[in-house]
C-alpha positions in Angstrom: 4.9 117.6 -132.4 4.9 114.5 -130.2 7.0 116.3 -127.6 4.5 119.2 -127.5 1.5 116.8 -127.0 3.5 115.0 -124.3 4.2 118.3 -122.6 0.6 119.3 -122.7 -0.5 115.9 -121.2 2.1 116.3 -118.4 0.8 119.8 -117.6 -2.8 118.5 -117.5 -1.7 115.7 -115.2 0.2 118.1 -112.9 -2.9 120.4 -112.9 -5.2 117.5 -111.9 -2.9 116.4 -109.1 -2.5 119.9 -107.7 -6.2 120.6 -108.0 -7.1 117.4 -106.1 -4.6 118.1 -103.3 -5.7 121.7 -102.9 -9.4 120.8 -102.9 -8.7 118.1 -100.2 -7.0 120.7 -98.0 -9.8 123.2 -98.3 -12.4 120.5 -97.6 -10.6 119.5 -94.4 -10.5 123.1 -93.2 -14.2 123.5 -93.8 -14.9 120.3 -91.9 -12.8 121.5 -89.0 -14.6 124.9 -89.0 -18.0 123.3 -88.9 -17.1 121.0 -86.0 -15.8 123.7 -83.8 -18.4 125.2 -81.4 -18.5 128.9 -80.7 -17.3 129.7 -77.2 -19.4 131.7 -74.7 -18.2 135.3 -74.2 -18.3 136.9 -70.7 -17.9 140.6 -69.8 -15.1 141.8 -67.6 -16.8 143.8 -64.8 -13.8 146.2 -64.6 -12.9 147.2 -68.2 -16.2 146.0 -69.8 -14.4 144.0 -72.5 -15.8 140.6 -73.7 -13.5 137.6 -73.5 -13.9 133.9 -74.1 -15.1 132.2 -70.9 -12.4 129.5 -71.3 -9.5 131.9 -71.2 -10.9 134.3 -68.6 -9.4 134.7 -65.1 -12.1 133.5 -62.7 -12.7 134.8 -59.2 -15.5 134.2 -56.7 -16.3 137.3 -54.7 -19.0 137.4 -52.1 -20.5 134.2 -53.5 -20.7 135.4 -57.1 -18.4 134.3 -59.9 -16.6 137.0 -61.9 -14.6 136.7 -65.1 -11.7 139.0 -65.9 -9.5 139.5 -69.0 -6.3 139.5 -67.0 -5.0 139.6 -63.4 -4.5 143.4 -63.5 -8.2 144.0 -64.1 -9.0 141.5 -61.2 -6.7 143.5 -58.9 -8.2 146.8 -59.8 -11.7 145.4 -59.4 -10.9 144.1 -55.9 -9.3 147.4 -54.9 -12.5 149.3 -56.1 -14.7 146.8 -54.3 -12.8 147.2 -51.1 -13.1 151.0 -51.0 
């Protein structure tokens, strides 16, 4: 009987430790998510997709700044603009 009670106490202790560790991990994730700011989206003038401004390919054409999803869209845009 003493072994059974000891076994139950060890299980409860293990549960409490795991619960504390998992709760701490989730709280850190929530804190990181709250601190991150949403990034501004810009529209590619060629394919019309929206992309984060920080990862976009930038090009100034005729004094205006354009943002593209990749270099291929930039190339196609410039070809279309030239014709």
